[in-house]
C-alpha positions in Angstrom: 0.0 0.0 0.0 1.4 3.4 -1.0 0.9 6.3 1.4 0.8 9.8 0.3 -0.5 13.3 1.1 -4.1 14.1 0.2 -3.0 16.8 -2.3 -0.7 14.3 -4.1 -3.4 11.6 -4.2 -6.0 14.1 -5.6 -3.5 15.2 -8.2 -2.7 11.6 -9.2 -6.4 10.9 -9.5 -7.0 14.2 -11.3 -9.5 15.4 -8.7 -10.3 18.9 -7.8 -12.0 19.8 -4.5 -15.5 19.5 -6.0 -14.7 16.0 -7.5 -13.3 14.9 -4.2 -16.4 16.0 -2.5 -18.5 14.1 -5.0 -16.4 11.0 -4.5 -16.8 11.2 -0.7 -20.5 11.8 -1.1 -20.9 8.8 -3.4 -19.2 6.7 -0.6 -21.8 8.1 1.9 -19.8 10.9 3.4 -20.7 14.6 3.2 -18.0 17.3 3.4 -17.9 20.8 1.8 -15.6 21.8 -1.0 -14.2 24.5 1.4 -13.4 21.8 4.0 -11.7 19.6 1.5 -9.6 22.5 0.2 -8.4 23.2 3.8 -7.4 19.5 4.2 -5.7 19.5 0.8 -3.7 22.7 1.6 -2.9 21.3 5.1 -4.5 24.2 6.8 -6.8 22.0 8.9 -6.5 18.4 10.0 -9.5 16.1 9.5 -11.1 14.7 12.6 -11.6 11.0 13.2 -14.7 10.4 11.1 -13.3 12.5 8.2 -10.0 10.7 8.3 -11.8 7.4 8.1 -13.7 8.7 5.1 -10.5 9.8 3.4 -8.9 6.5 4.0 -11.9 4.6 2.7 -12.2 6.7 -0.5 -8.4 6.6 -1.2 -8.3 2.8 -0.5 -5.9 3.5 2.3 -3.4 5.5 0.2 -4.1 8.5 2.5 -4.4 7.9 6.3 -4.3 9.8 9.5 -0.5 9.4 9.6 -0.2 11.5 6.4 -1.7 14.5 8.3 0.2 14.2 11.6 3.6 15.6 10.7 2.3 18.6 8.7 4.4 21.7 9.3 1.5 24.0 8.5 -0.8 22.2 11.0 2.0 22.2 13.6 2.5 25.9 13.2 -1.3 26.5 13.5 -1.3 24.6 16.8 1.6 26.6 18.0 -0.1 29.8 17.1 -3.2 28.7 19.0 -1.2 27.8 22.1 0.6 31.2 22.0 -2.8 33.0 21.7 -4.2 31.1 24.7 -1.3 32.1 27.0 
């Protein structure tokens, strides 16, 4: 099984955000184009059910581990922690 980032998988499959939303919907999951764009650009990390949906639609090529070490997500969490202090 080949693991990759969501953006790379979508590019390989020639899917834009709308087509990815359609593919998720066909599999029984409903996420907005805006949400998918944030996941793809690594601005937001999908939560548990969304990660399961992504793994299902990508046949396991994209999993939760592919989002964990995102520099942009790590920076976002750091910014949130600084703001909370």
